[in-house]
C-alpha positions as a Markdown table, in Angstrom:
| # | Residue | x | y | z |
|---|---|---|---|---|
| 1 | Unk | -30.1 | -13.5 | -55.0 |
| 2 | Unk | -33.4 | -12.1 | -53.9 |
| 3 | Unk | -33.5 | -14.3 | -50.8 |
| 4 | Unk | -30.0 | -13.4 | -49.8 |
| 5 | Unk | -30.9 | -9.7 | -50.2 |
| 6 | Unk | -33.9 | -10.1 | -48.0 |
| 7 | Unk | -31.9 | -11.9 | -45.2 |
| 8 | Unk | -29.3 | -9.1 | -45.4 |
| 9 | Unk | -32.0 | -6.4 | -45.2 |
| 10 | Unk | -33.5 | -8.1 | -42.1 |
| 11 | Unk | -30.1 | -8.4 | -40.4 |
| 12 | Unk | -29.5 | -4.7 | -41.2 |
| 13 | Unk | -32.8 | -3.8 | -39.7 |
| 14 | Unk | -32.1 | -5.8 | -36.5 |
| 15 | Unk | -28.7 | -4.2 | -36.2 |
| 16 | Unk | -30.2 | -0.7 | -36.6 |
| 17 | Unk | -32.9 | -1.5 | -34.0 |
| 18 | Unk | -30.1 | -2.6 | -31.6 |
| 19 | Unk | -28.1 | 0.6 | -32.2 |
| 20 | Unk | -31.2 | 2.7 | -31.6 |
| 21 | Unk | -32.0 | 0.8 | -28.4 |
| 22 | Unk | -28.5 | 1.3 | -27.0 |
| 23 | Unk | -28.6 | 4.9 | -28.0 |
| 24 | Unk | -31.9 | 5.4 | -26.2 |
| 25 | Unk | -30.6 | 3.6 | -23.1 |
| 26 | Unk | -27.5 | 5.8 | -23.2 |
| 27 | Unk | -29.6 | 9.0 | -23.5 |
| 28 | Unk | -31.8 | 7.8 | -20.7 |
| 29 | Unk | -28.8 | 7.2 | -18.4 |
| 30 | Unk | -27.5 | 10.7 | -19.2 |
| 31 | Unk | -30.8 | 12.2 | -18.1 |
| 32 | Unk | -30.7 | 10.6 | -14.6 |
| 33 | Unk | -30.1 | 13.1 | -11.9 |
| 34 | Unk | -26.8 | 12.7 | -10.1 |
| 35 | Unk | -27.1 | 11.4 | -6.6 |
| 36 | Unk | -25.4 | 13.7 | -4.0 |
| 37 | Unk | -22.9 | 12.1 | -1.7 |
| 38 | Unk | -22.6 | 13.3 | 1.8 |
| 39 | Unk | -19.8 | 15.8 | 2.3 |
| 40 | Unk | -16.6 | 14.3 | 3.6 |
| 41 | Unk | -14.3 | 16.2 | 5.8 |
| 42 | Unk | -10.8 | 16.1 | 4.4 |
| 43 | Unk | -7.8 | 18.0 | 5.5 |
| 44 | Unk | -5.0 | 18.7 | 3.1 |
| 45 | Unk | -1.6 | 18.9 | 4.5 |
| 46 | Unk | 1.8 | 19.1 | 2.9 |
| 47 | Unk | 4.0 | 16.0 | 3.2 |
| 48 | Unk | 7.8 | 16.0 | 3.0 |
| 49 | Unk | 9.8 | 13.0 | 1.9 |
| 50 | Unk | 13.1 | 11.3 | 2.4 |
| 51 | Unk | 14.7 | 8.9 | -0.1 |
| 52 | Unk | 17.7 | 6.8 | 0.8 |
| 53 | Unk | 19.4 | 3.5 | 0.2 |
| 54 | Unk | 20.3 | 0.8 | 2.7 |
| 55 | Unk | 23.4 | -1.2 | 1.9 |
| 56 | Unk | 24.1 | -5.0 | 1.9 |
| 57 | Unk | 24.3 | -6.8 | 5.2 |
| 58 | Unk | 22.1 | -4.1 | 7.0 |
| 59 | Unk | 19.2 | -5.2 | 9.1 |
| 60 | Unk | 16.2 | -3.6 | 7.5 |
| 61 | Unk | 14.0 | -3.0 | 10.5 |
| 62 | Unk | 16.9 | -1.8 | 12.7 |
| 63 | Unk | 18.2 | 0.6 | 10.1 |
| 64 | Unk | 14.7 | 2.1 | 9.5 |
| 65 | Unk | 14.1 | 2.7 | 13.2 |
| 66 | Unk | 17.7 | 4.1 | 13.6 |
| 67 | Unk | 17.1 | 6.5 | 10.7 |
| 68 | Unk | 13.7 | 7.7 | 12.2 |
| 69 | Unk | 15.3 | 8.1 | 15.7 |
| 70 | Unk | 18.3 | 9.9 | 14.5 |
| 71 | Unk | 16.2 | 12.3 | 12.4 |
| 72 | Unk | 13.7 | 12.9 | 15.3 |
| 73 | Unk | 10.8 | 11.8 | 13.1 |
| 74 | Unk | 7.4 | 12.1 | 14.8 |
| 75 | Unk | 5.3 | 10.7 | 12.0 |
| 76 | Unk | 6.1 | 8.9 | 8.7 |
| 77 | Unk | 4.8 | 6.4 | 6.3 |
| 78 | Unk | 6.6 | 4.1 | 3.8 |
| 79 | Unk | 5.8 | 5.2 | 0.2 |
| 80 | Unk | 8.0 | 2.8 | -1.6 |
| 81 | Unk | 10.5 | 0.1 | -0.8 |
| 82 | Unk | 12.3 | -2.2 | -3.3 |
| 83 | Unk | 15.4 | -4.3 | -2.9 |
| 84 | Unk | 16.4 | -7.8 | -1.9 |
| 85 | Unk | 17.2 | -9.8 | 1.2 |
| 86 | Unk | 19.3 | -12.9 | 2.1 |
| 87 | Unk | 17.4 | -13.5 | 5.3 |
| 88 | Unk | 13.8 | -12.7 | 6.3 |
| 89 | Unk | 12.1 | -12.6 | 9.7 |
| 90 | Unk | 8.4 | -12.1 | 9.4 |
| 91 | Unk | 5.7 | -12.6 | 12.0 |
| 92 | Unk | 2.6 | -14.1 | 10.3 |
| 93 | Unk | -0.9 | -13.3 | 11.4 |
| 94 | Unk | -1.8 | -14.4 | 14.9 |
| 95 | Unk | 1.6 | -16.0 | 15.5 |
| 96 | Unk | 3.7 | -15.3 | 18.6 |
| 97 | Unk | 7.1 | -15.6 | 16.9 |
| 98 | Unk | 8.7 | -14.7 | 13.6 |
| 99 | Unk | 9.1 | -17.2 | 10.8 |
| 100 | Unk | 12.6 | -17.0 | 9.3 |
| 101 | Unk | 14.2 | -18.0 | 6.1 |
| 102 | Unk | 17.5 | -17.8 | 4.2 |
| 103 | Unk | 18.1 | -17.5 | 0.5 |
| 104 | Unk | 17.5 | -14.7 | -2.0 |
| 105 | Unk | 14.3 | -12.8 | -1.7 |
| 106 | Unk | 12.9 | -9.8 | -3.6 |
| 107 | Unk | 11.2 | -7.1 | -1.5 |
| 108 | Unk | 7.9 | -6.8 | -3.4 |
| 109 | Unk | 6.1 | -4.6 | -0.9 |
| 110 | Unk | 6.6 | -2.8 | 2.4 |
| 111 | Unk | 4.1 | -0.6 | 4.1 |
| 112 | Unk | 3.5 | 0.9 | 7.5 |
| 113 | Unk | 3.9 | 3.8 | 10.0 |
| 114 | Unk | 7.1 | 5.0 | 11.6 |
| 115 | Unk | 7.9 | 7.2 | 14.5 |
| 116 | Unk | 10.5 | 7.8 | 17.2 |
| 117 | Unk | 7.7 | 6.5 | 19.5 |
| 118 | Unk | 7.7 | 3.1 | 17.7 |
| 119 | Unk | 6.9 | 1.8 | 14.2 |
| 120 | Unk | 4.6 | -0.8 | 12.7 |
| 121 | Unk | 5.7 | -2.2 | 9.3 |
| 122 | Unk | 4.6 | -5.1 | 7.1 |
| 123 | Unk | 6.8 | -6.7 | 4.5 |
| 124 | Unk | 6.1 | -9.0 | 1.5 |
| 125 | Unk | 9.0 | -10.9 | -0.2 |
| 126 | Unk | 9.1 | -13.3 | -3.1 |
| 127 | Unk | 11.5 | -16.2 | -3.4 |
| 128 | Unk | 13.2 | -17.4 | -6.6 |
| 129 | Unk | 10.0 | -19.1 | -7.8 |
| 130 | Unk | 7.9 | -16.0 | -7.3 |
| 131 | Unk | 6.2 | -17.5 | -4.2 |
| 132 | Unk | 5.3 | -14.6 | -1.9 |
| 133 | Unk | 4.9 | -14.4 | 1.9 |
| 134 | Unk | 4.3 | -11.4 | 4.1 |
| 135 | Unk | 3.5 | -10.2 | 7.5 |
| 136 | Unk | 4.9 | -8.1 | 10.3 |
| 137 | Unk | 8.5 | -7.0 | 9.7 |
| 138 | Unk | 10.8 | -8.2 | 12.5 |
| 139 | Unk | 14.5 | -7.8 | 13.2 |
| 140 | Unk | 16.6 | -10.3 | 11.2 |
| 141 | Unk | 15.8 | -9.2 | 7.6 |
| 142 | Unk | 19.3 | -8.8 | 6.1 |
| 143 | Unk | 19.7 | -6.8 | 2.9 |
| 144 | Unk | 21.3 | -8.6 | 0.0 |
| 145 | Unk | 22.0 | -6.0 | -2.7 |
| 146 | Unk | 20.0 | -2.9 | -1.7 |
| 147 | Unk | 16.9 | -1.5 | -0.1 |
| 148 | Unk | 15.7 | 1.7 | -1.8 |
| 149 | Unk | 13.4 | 3.5 | 0.6 |
| 150 | Unk | 11.1 | 6.4 | 0.0 |
| 151 | Unk | 9.4 | 7.7 | 3.2 |
| 152 | Unk | 6.7 | 10.3 | 3.5 |
| 153 | Unk | 7.2 | 12.6 | 6.5 |
| 154 | Unk | 4.1 | 14.2 | 8.2 |
| 155 | Unk | 5.4 | 17.2 | 10.0 |
| 156 | Unk | 2.1 | 18.3 | 11.4 |
| 157 | Unk | 1.4 | 15.0 | 13.2 |
| 158 | Unk | 2.8 | 12.7 | 15.8 |
| 159 | Unk | 2.4 | 8.9 | 15.8 |
| 160 | Unk | 2.2 | 7.3 | 19.2 |
| 161 | Unk | 2.1 | 3.6 | 20.1 |
| 162 | Unk | -0.5 | 3.2 | 22.9 |
| 163 | Unk | -1.3 | -0.1 | 24.8 |
| 164 | Unk | -4.6 | -1.6 | 23.7 |
| 165 | Unk | -6.0 | -4.2 | 26.1 |
| 166 | Unk | -8.1 | -5.8 | 23.3 |
| 167 | Unk | -5.2 | -7.9 | 22.1 |
| 168 | Unk | -2.3 | -6.7 | 24.1 |
| 169 | Unk | -0.4 | -4.8 | 21.4 |
| 170 | Unk | 0.6 | -1.2 | 21.3 |
| 171 | Unk | -1.6 | 0.4 | 18.6 |
| 172 | Unk | -1.4 | 3.6 | 16.6 |
| 173 | Unk | -2.7 | 6.9 | 18.0 |
| 174 | Unk | -2.4 | 9.9 | 15.7 |
| 175 | Unk | -2.0 | 13.3 | 17.4 |
| 176 | Unk | -2.1 | 16.6 | 15.5 |
| 177 | Unk | 0.7 | 18.8 | 16.6 |
| 178 | Unk | -0.1 | 22.3 | 17.9 |
| 179 | Unk | 1.0 | 25.1 | 15.6 |
| 180 | Unk | 3.4 | 27.5 | 17.1 |
């Protein structure tokens, strides 16, 4: 019994030493001066939102652009998009044409900028096995059951699409609107 007690006492001492070591390390870390980060200019603006549903058979890209055009939207972003498609048309990275598919696909993500001056949207869909694919949203994405869209509207800004000679695409230019 004496040997077992000695072993237990040694283990307890080692444990207490470790606890004290971690405690000292923690106290030491708390005493370190905080490093100052450079100030970052951030502007806070209010954002409005629009939430709506697109119905079966509707072309996703066409309907979004029509909604933006008919509501005279100068700058918006996709906040949330869920739903399903029977057809997809997605242009993959560095490809000249859209890849298309038919079946049943869940919209797992959509992001991008929208404006009456043009939009740039990316879409990710999952098939019945969960395999995902994504890229540039093109016309030809037909809604199966629904597309529930939440869009953030930025009333103080205007999104323009301006030709960029680097790759030949029209790229985003953000303009702040003058206040009246």
